[in-house]
C-alpha positions in Angstrom: 145.5 -20.6 126.5 148.1 -20.7 123.7 148.8 -17.1 122.6 146.7 -15.6 119.8 147.7 -14.0 116.8 146.8 -10.5 117.5 149.2 -10.6 120.6 152.0 -11.7 118.1 151.1 -9.1 116.4 150.7 -6.1 119.1 154.2 -7.6 120.1 155.8 -6.9 116.7 154.2 -3.7 116.0 155.3 -2.9 119.2 159.2 -4.3 118.1 158.6 -2.3 114.8 157.9 1.0 116.5 160.9 0.7 118.8 163.3 0.1 116.3 162.1 2.9 114.3 162.2 5.5 117.0 165.7 4.2 118.0 166.8 5.3 114.7 165.3 8.5 114.7 166.9 9.3 118.2 170.3 8.1 116.8 170.0 10.4 113.9 170.1 8.1 111.3 166.6 8.7 110.1 167.2 12.2 109.7 164.2 14.9 109.3 162.3 14.6 106.1 163.1 11.1 105.3 160.2 9.8 103.5 159.6 5.9 103.7 157.1 3.8 103.1 154.6 0.7 104.8 156.5 -1.6 102.1 159.6 -0.4 102.3 159.6 -1.0 106.0 157.9 -4.6 106.0 160.6 -5.5 103.3 163.2 -4.9 105.2 162.0 -6.2 108.2 160.8 -9.3 106.2 157.4 -8.8 108.1 153.5 -8.3 106.7 152.6 -4.6 106.4 149.9 -4.7 108.9 151.9 -4.5 112.2 154.3 -2.1 110.1 151.6 0.3 109.6 149.8 0.0 112.9 153.6 0.7 114.5 154.1 4.2 112.2 150.9 5.2 112.8 151.6 4.8 116.8 154.7 6.9 115.8 153.0 9.5 114.1 150.1 10.0 116.9 153.4 10.4 119.1 154.8 13.1 116.5 157.6 11.7 115.3 156.4 11.4 111.9 154.1 12.8 109.6 151.7 11.0 107.1 150.8 11.8 103.8 148.3 9.2 101.8 150.2 9.6 98.5 153.9 9.9 99.5 154.1 7.6 103.2 155.6 8.7 106.0 158.2 11.1 106.9 160.6 12.2 110.2 158.7 15.0 111.3 161.0 18.2 111.1 161.1 20.2 114.0 162.0 23.9 114.3 163.4 26.1 116.7 159.8 27.6 117.4 158.8 24.0 118.2 161.4 23.2 120.7 160.9 26.4 122.6 156.9 25.3 122.2 158.0 22.0 123.8 160.3 23.7 126.8 157.7 25.9 127.6 155.2 23.6 128.0 156.8 21.0 130.2 158.0 24.0 132.3 154.0 24.9 132.8 152.8 21.5 133.4 155.9 20.9 136.0 155.5 24.0 137.7 151.7 23.5 138.3 152.8 19.9 140.2 155.1 21.1 142.0 153.0 24.2 143.3 150.8 21.0 144.9 153.7 18.9 145.5 152.0 16.6 147.8 148.7 15.9 145.5 151.1 15.9 142.3 153.9 14.1 143.1 154.4 10.9 145.2 158.2 10.2 145.5 159.2 6.9 147.0 162.3 6.6 148.5 162.9 3.0 147.5 162.4 3.4 143.5 165.3 6.6 143.9 168.5 3.9 143.7 167.8 2.9 140.0 167.1 6.2 138.8 170.1 8.2 140.6 172.3 5.3 138.7 170.7 6.8 135.5 171.4 9.9 136.6 175.5 9.2 137.2 175.6 7.5 133.4 173.6 10.4 131.6 176.1 13.4 133.5 179.0 10.8 132.6 178.0 10.5 129.1 177.3 14.0 128.5 180.5 15.1 129.9 182.2 12.5 128.0 180.4 13.7 124.4 178.8 10.3 124.1 175.3 11.4 122.3 174.0 8.1 122.0 174.6 7.0 125.3 173.1 9.8 126.6 169.8 10.0 124.6 169.5 6.5 126.2 169.9 7.3 129.9 168.6 10.7 129.7 165.0 9.6 128.5 165.4 6.5 131.1 166.4 9.1 133.9 163.0 11.1 133.0 160.8 7.9 132.5 161.2 6.3 135.2 161.2 9.7 137.3 157.5 10.0 135.6 156.4 7.0 137.7 156.2 9.2 140.8 153.8 11.6 139.2 150.3 10.5 140.2 148.7 11.7 136.9 149.7 8.8 134.1 148.4 11.2 132.1 150.8 14.1 132.5 153.7 11.8 132.8 152.7 10.5 129.4 152.6 13.8 128.1 156.2 15.0 129.5 157.4 11.9 128.3 156.8 12.3 124.7 157.4 15.8 124.8 161.1 14.7 125.8 161.1 12.3 123.2 160.4 15.0 120.5 162.9 17.3 122.0 165.8 14.7 121.5 164.6 14.4 117.9 164.9 18.0 117.5 168.2 18.2 119.2 169.8 15.1 117.8 171.2 16.6 114.4 171.8 20.1 115.8 174.0 18.4 118.4 175.9 15.9 116.1 176.6 19.6 113.8 177.8 21.4 116.4 179.0 19.4 119.4 178.0 19.2 123.1 178.8 22.1 125.6 177.8 23.1 129.1 176.6 25.8 127.3 173.7 23.3 125.8 173.6 20.2 128.0 172.3 20.3 131.6 174.1 18.4 134.2 171.8 18.6 137.2 170.6 15.0 136.9 172.3 14.1 140.3 171.4 17.5 142.1 167.6 16.6 141.3 167.8 13.2 142.9 169.4 14.6 145.7 166.9 17.1 146.1 164.2 14.4 145.8 165.5 11.9 148.4 165.6 15.1 151.1 162.2 15.8 150.2 163.7 19.4 149.6 160.9 20.7 147.5 162.7 24.2 146.8 165.7 22.8 145.7 163.7 20.2 143.0 162.0 23.4 141.8 165.4 24.9 141.2 166.7 22.3 139.5 163.8 22.2 137.2 163.8 25.7 136.5 167.6 25.2 135.8 166.7 22.1 133.6 164.4 24.5 131.5 166.2 27.7 131.6 169.1 25.8 129.5 166.6 24.5 126.9 165.4 28.2 126.3 168.6 29.7 126.1 169.6 26.8 123.6 166.5 28.2 121.4 167.5 31.8 122.0 171.1 31.0 120.7 169.8 29.0 117.7 167.1 31.7 117.0 169.7 34.1 116.7 171.9 32.4 114.3 169.2 30.2 112.3 167.2 30.9 109.0 164.0 32.2 109.4 161.8 29.1 110.5 164.6 27.6 112.5 165.3 24.1 111.0 168.2 22.5 110.6 168.2 23.0 107.1 168.5 21.1 104.0 169.9 17.5 104.6 172.8 16.1 102.1 171.6 12.7 101.2 175.3 12.0 101.3 175.8 13.0 104.6 174.0 9.5 106.1 173.3 6.3 105.1 169.4 5.6 104.0 167.9 4.8 107.5 166.8 1.2 105.8 170.0 0.1 104.8 170.9 -1.3 108.2 167.8 -1.5 110.8 168.0 -2.4 114.3 167.1 -6.4 113.8 164.0 -7.7 115.4 163.7 -9.9 118.4 161.6 -12.7 117.9 157.9 -11.7 118.5 157.3 -14.6 121.3 160.0 -13.4 123.5 
């Protein structure tokens, strides 16, 4: 049976959502940037329907805000939002590891590729390559999520990590990256998982969230009320639609 138009449209919808998410995570779609379905559709040379669906998907993930009169804009996360993300993740993960055998199913054969992601994430962090770091860090946590028995929890944690990077990317580009901000414990966490050392796993996760909360403390200490990155100068970054990531063929 030949593929239906719905399958092709859904594939294109996902490609558009992935491309725009990459633009946001790279910082080329800054917080507060507004755009419409028509603009995106014209830029990518596609119909409005898959674009609208992709934008609503990203809105549902908390990355975009929508207004029926003004279109869509990249959501602006505050320091308070970031702190809440870190605290929510910490509470959920603590619950998972409180009943380790019931909440987590670590398969040793699945750790080898995750260990490679860990090494690349640490290398990128130490080398100051933010784009590479974000990509490998998200893959690292997403692949670890396969061991979480409850898929809804895994999905929740993955979405929070994407939102946290959306918050962080502009601040890290502005202020630079250092060990006081970034966490380098990816490999230690994988080692602890491979040994089934539950206490070391919990210690690594506590270190991870402590880094996030300590950064929030520093940002709150110096930021104006609201904790946002401040108004963006439109000359500081190109318009996100000037050179978007090309879409693959919807048939691939």
